[in-house]
C-alpha positions in Angstrom: 64.9 241.2 -55.1 68.5 239.7 -53.7 70.1 242.5 -50.9 73.4 243.5 -51.5 76.5 242.7 -49.4 79.4 244.9 -49.8 82.8 242.5 -50.5 83.7 244.0 -47.2 81.4 242.1 -44.7 81.4 239.1 -46.4 83.0 236.1 -44.9 86.1 234.9 -45.1 87.1 231.8 -47.3 88.8 229.1 -44.8 92.2 230.0 -46.8 91.7 233.1 -45.7 91.0 232.7 -42.1 94.0 231.1 -42.3 96.0 233.2 -43.5 95.0 236.0 -40.9 95.8 233.5 -38.3 99.5 233.0 -40.0 99.8 237.3 -40.3 98.7 237.3 -36.1 100.7 234.7 -34.7 103.9 236.4 -36.9 103.0 239.5 -35.4 102.8 238.4 -31.8 106.2 236.7 -32.1 107.5 239.9 -33.8 106.3 242.1 -31.1 107.6 239.3 -28.2 111.0 239.2 -29.9 111.2 242.9 -30.1 110.4 243.4 -26.1 112.5 240.1 -25.3 115.3 241.9 -27.3 114.6 245.0 -25.5 114.8 243.2 -22.0 118.5 241.6 -22.8 119.9 244.6 -24.0 118.1 246.9 -20.5 119.1 243.7 -18.4 123.0 243.8 -19.9 123.6 247.6 -19.2 122.0 247.8 -15.9 124.3 244.6 -15.1 127.5 246.3 -16.9 129.9 245.6 -14.1 128.1 242.3 -12.5 129.9 239.3 -12.7 129.5 237.3 -16.5 126.6 234.7 -16.7 124.2 233.5 -19.1 121.0 235.3 -20.7 118.5 236.0 -18.1 114.7 235.5 -19.0 111.8 237.4 -17.8 110.6 236.1 -14.4 112.4 232.6 -14.9 115.9 234.1 -15.2 118.7 231.5 -15.7 116.4 228.3 -13.7 116.4 226.5 -17.5 119.9 227.2 -18.4 120.5 225.8 -14.9 118.3 223.0 -14.8 119.8 221.9 -18.6 123.3 221.1 -17.2 122.1 219.1 -14.4 119.9 218.0 -11.8 122.6 218.9 -9.7 122.9 222.7 -9.0 126.5 222.6 -7.6 127.5 220.6 -11.0 125.2 223.0 -13.4 127.2 225.8 -11.9 130.6 224.1 -12.4 129.6 223.3 -15.8 128.6 226.9 -17.0 131.2 228.4 -15.1 133.4 226.8 -17.4 132.3 229.5 -20.1 131.7 232.1 -18.0 133.6 232.2 -15.4 134.5 231.6 -12.0 132.4 233.7 -10.1 128.9 234.3 -12.1 126.0 236.2 -11.4 122.5 234.6 -12.3 119.1 234.7 -11.5 116.5 231.9 -9.7 113.4 233.1 -10.7 113.4 236.8 -9.0 116.1 236.2 -6.8 119.6 237.2 -7.8 123.1 235.0 -6.7 126.6 235.0 -7.5 127.9 231.5 -7.2 131.7 230.9 -6.6 132.9 227.9 -8.7 137.1 227.6 -7.8 139.4 226.8 -5.0 140.3 230.4 -5.2 137.2 232.3 -5.3 135.8 229.7 -3.1 137.9 230.4 0.2 138.2 234.2 -1.0 135.0 235.1 -0.1 133.7 232.5 2.5 136.2 235.0 4.4 135.0 238.0 3.1 133.8 241.0 5.7 130.5 241.4 3.3 129.4 238.4 3.0 128.8 237.0 7.3 125.1 237.8 7.0 122.8 234.7 7.0 119.8 235.2 3.7 116.6 232.9 4.6 114.4 234.2 1.9 115.5 231.0 -0.3 114.6 228.5 2.7 110.8 229.7 3.7 110.6 226.3 5.7 113.3 227.8 7.6 112.0 230.7 7.8 108.8 229.6 9.4 110.1 227.5 11.5 112.2 230.5 13.5 108.9 232.5 13.2 110.4 234.7 11.0 112.7 235.7 13.8 116.5 235.9 13.5 117.6 232.5 15.5 119.8 230.5 15.9 123.1 230.1 15.1 122.9 228.9 12.1 120.8 231.1 10.2 120.9 234.0 12.5 122.9 237.4 11.1 124.4 240.0 13.0 124.7 240.7 16.4 122.0 237.9 17.7 124.6 235.4 15.3 128.1 237.1 17.0 126.1 236.9 20.7 125.3 233.1 19.9 128.2 232.2 18.7 130.5 233.6 21.4 128.5 231.2 23.6 128.6 228.0 21.7 132.3 228.7 21.6 132.2 229.4 25.5 130.1 226.5 26.7 131.9 224.1 24.4 135.3 224.7 26.0 133.8 224.5 29.3 132.8 221.0 28.4 135.9 220.7 27.4 136.1 220.0 23.9 138.7 221.5 21.9 141.3 219.3 24.4 142.3 215.8 23.1 141.5 213.8 26.4 137.8 215.0 27.1 136.9 214.7 23.2 138.5 210.9 23.5 136.1 210.5 26.6 133.0 211.8 24.6 133.3 209.3 21.5 134.7 206.8 23.2 131.0 206.2 24.9 129.4 206.7 22.0 132.1 204.3 19.8 131.2 201.5 22.3 127.4 202.1 21.7 127.5 201.8 17.8 129.7 198.8 17.6 128.0 196.9 20.8 124.8 197.4 18.2 127.3 196.1 15.2 127.9 193.4 17.1 124.0 192.5 18.2 122.9 192.6 14.1 126.1 190.3 13.5 124.8 187.7 16.2 121.6 188.1 14.7 123.0 187.2 11.6 121.8 190.8 10.6 122.7 193.2 7.5 123.1 196.9 7.8 121.4 199.4 5.4 123.6 202.2 5.1 122.5 206.3 4.0 119.6 206.6 6.1 119.2 210.3 7.6 119.7 209.2 11.5 123.2 208.1 10.6 126.3 209.8 9.7 126.0 210.5 6.1 129.6 210.9 6.1 130.6 208.1 7.9 127.8 206.6 5.7 130.0 207.7 1.8 133.1 206.4 3.6 131.7 202.9 4.2 130.4 202.9 0.8 133.6 204.0 -0.8 135.1 201.3 0.9 132.9 198.7 0.2 133.4 199.9 -3.4 137.5 199.7 -2.9 138.5 196.6 -0.9 142.0 197.2 -2.1 141.8 200.4 -0.5 139.8 199.2 3.1 142.7 196.1 2.9 145.7 198.6 3.2 143.9 200.7 5.8 143.5 197.4 8.2 147.0 196.2 7.0 147.7 199.9 9.0 146.1 199.7 12.0 147.1 195.9 12.6 150.7 196.7 12.8 150.3 200.1 14.5 147.6 199.4 16.9 146.6 195.5 16.5 144.0 193.7 15.0 140.9 194.3 16.8 142.3 196.5 18.8 140.5 200.0 20.3 142.3 203.5 18.3 142.0 206.7 20.2 143.3 210.1 18.0 146.6 209.6 20.0 147.5 207.4 17.4 146.2 209.0 14.5 149.7 210.6 13.7 151.2 207.4 13.1 148.1 206.2 11.0 148.7 208.6 7.8 146.9 206.3 5.2 144.1 206.1 7.5 144.1 209.6 7.7 144.4 210.4 3.9 141.6 207.7 3.5 139.1 210.0 5.7 140.4 212.8 3.7 140.0 211.7 0.8 136.4 210.7 2.0 135.4 214.0 2.5 136.6 215.5 -0.4 134.7 212.8 -2.3 131.4 213.0 -0.3 130.7 216.7 -0.1 127.9 216.5 2.1 127.0 220.0 2.1 127.4 221.5 -1.8 126.7 224.7 -0.3 126.7 226.2 2.9 123.8 228.1 4.1 122.9 230.2 2.0 124.7 234.3 2.6 124.1 237.7 1.1 126.2 240.6 0.9 125.3 243.0 3.8 126.3 246.0 1.4 127.3 246.9 -2.0 131.1 245.6 -3.1 133.7 244.6 -5.7 134.8 241.4 -6.0 138.2 241.6 -7.9 136.8 243.5 -10.6 133.4 242.6 -10.5 130.3 244.8 -8.7 127.9 242.7 -6.3 125.2 244.4 -4.7 123.8 244.4 -1.9 121.4 241.8 -0.7 122.6 239.4 -3.3 122.9 235.5 -2.8 126.3 234.1 -2.2 126.4 230.8 -3.2 130.3 229.4 -3.1 130.2 225.6 -4.4 131.9 223.8 -2.4 131.8 220.7 -4.6 132.8 222.9 -7.2 136.2 223.1 -5.2 136.1 219.6 -4.1 136.0 218.2 -7.9 138.6 221.1 -9.5 140.8 219.6 -12.1 143.5 222.1 -11.6 143.7 221.6 -7.9 143.5 217.4 -7.8 144.4 216.5 -11.1 142.1 213.5 -11.1 139.2 214.5 -9.0 136.8 212.1 -9.9 138.7 209.1 -8.9 139.0 207.9 -5.1 142.7 207.9 -4.9 143.8 208.3 -0.5 147.1 208.8 -2.0 147.2 212.2 -3.0 147.1 213.3 0.2 150.4 211.7 1.1 153.7 213.2 1.1 156.7 210.5 -0.3 157.8 210.3 3.2 154.5 209.4 4.1 153.3 212.2 6.5 150.0 214.3 5.2 150.2 217.0 3.0 148.4 219.7 5.0 148.8 221.9 2.1 146.3 220.0 0.4 144.3 219.1 2.9 143.4 222.8 3.8 142.0 223.0 0.6 138.8 220.8 1.5 135.9 223.4 2.3 134.1 220.2 3.8 132.8 222.3 7.0 132.6 225.7 4.8 135.3 228.4 5.8 136.0 231.9 7.5 133.9 233.4 10.1 131.2 231.1 9.4 132.9 227.8 9.5 131.3 225.0 11.3 132.1 224.8 15.1 132.1 222.1 16.0 134.8 220.8 12.9 137.0 219.9 15.2 134.7 217.5 17.2 133.3 215.8 13.8 137.4 215.4 12.2 138.0 213.5 15.6 134.4 211.7 15.7 135.2 210.6 12.0 138.7 209.6 12.2 137.9 207.5 15.4 135.1 205.8 14.5 136.4 205.0 11.3 139.6 203.7 12.6 137.8 201.7 15.1 135.1 200.1 12.7 137.7 199.2 10.1 140.1 198.0 12.5 137.1 195.3 14.5 134.9 194.4 11.0 135.7 194.2 7.6 133.3 195.1 5.3 131.5 192.8 2.9 129.0 192.9 -0.1 125.7 191.4 0.2 125.7 188.2 -2.0 123.4 188.8 -5.0 123.1 192.6 -4.3 123.5 194.9 -7.1 127.1 197.2 -7.3 126.4 200.3 -5.4 126.4 203.5 -6.8 128.5 206.6 -5.4 125.8 209.1 -6.7 124.1 210.8 -4.0 120.6 210.7 -3.1 119.5 214.9 -3.2 118.3 217.1 -0.6 119.3 219.6 1.6 122.5 217.8 1.9 123.9 214.5 -0.1 123.2 211.0 1.2 124.4 207.6 0.1 121.6 206.3 -2.1 120.3 203.2 0.0 123.2 200.5 0.1 123.0 197.0 2.5 127.1 196.2 4.4 127.8 193.1 6.1 130.1 193.9 9.0 132.5 191.0 8.9 134.5 190.8 12.5 138.1 190.8 12.2 138.8 188.6 15.6 
């Protein structure tokens, strides 16, 4: 006698199992959609007065939208700002950040009293190297930073930095060592590979641009030959009589953007930037690259064109040159800016006075797309320094 089994307890057919799975998946998707919708509504309500920005996902924040724009965060922010505005509120995972992507907003926020404090939460390696303490002039904050800044300025002045004569002596000594090294390489038919971490990244970029723009290199050397003399030493005293050389250095600073973002700052208190609310603790990210490649300011920013810095009377357009933020700005501006600018100019002028930069036969055309890191550097390229004497 067979045992009666109620239909409820009979095993499902394959078709019924398939329908049950589909129903479960649809229910799960519906629940997730409702939760996500609720998240977006609550998130938008909680950040009503914040700067605009793309929708933020739970946990991930805006990481996916940023990654979809460009592997370079500075370019990704600039692209997103075209849709959401020059000041944007973003979430880097769980970290709140406000980015500034126009010349006006960047210059303004760099000088804002509420954005002087440093934030180290986004740089765990630096936090570890400082043993979790408020150390150093770059990443310290509050009173320790103020004391270190005053000490550094006083020490630099004691050593004569800021005075043209003292700076010339220091730069000349280093320059002599460098040119001797180049001459030794030339005597051995050596080829210099640029772009390494040990070399000056700005100078490496400048050499790269002249290697790929031979006509500009010729114009610089023509000016140097006429003003200083072919192969002669150039000092800061001649800078004022070398406007085209100055313009090329300025354009190299603009085009390279070695540091696309200054070391991370944070809002030291709640404050309003224009009509936007910025909460205490938010990461402040001025996009320096966005300033240097702003079409409204530069017209054709993707072209390497030194003439943009020259007026009709062949003097430097100081107003435009002051728009550069290569060394940051405000109270946190690089304290070594004057020395760095002088060093770059003197090195650049003397190298071009004594050597011609020549491509290595058979090498591919070097790219100007930088290598990523905490700062940008040129991708490795080779160059021959040919004596002009």
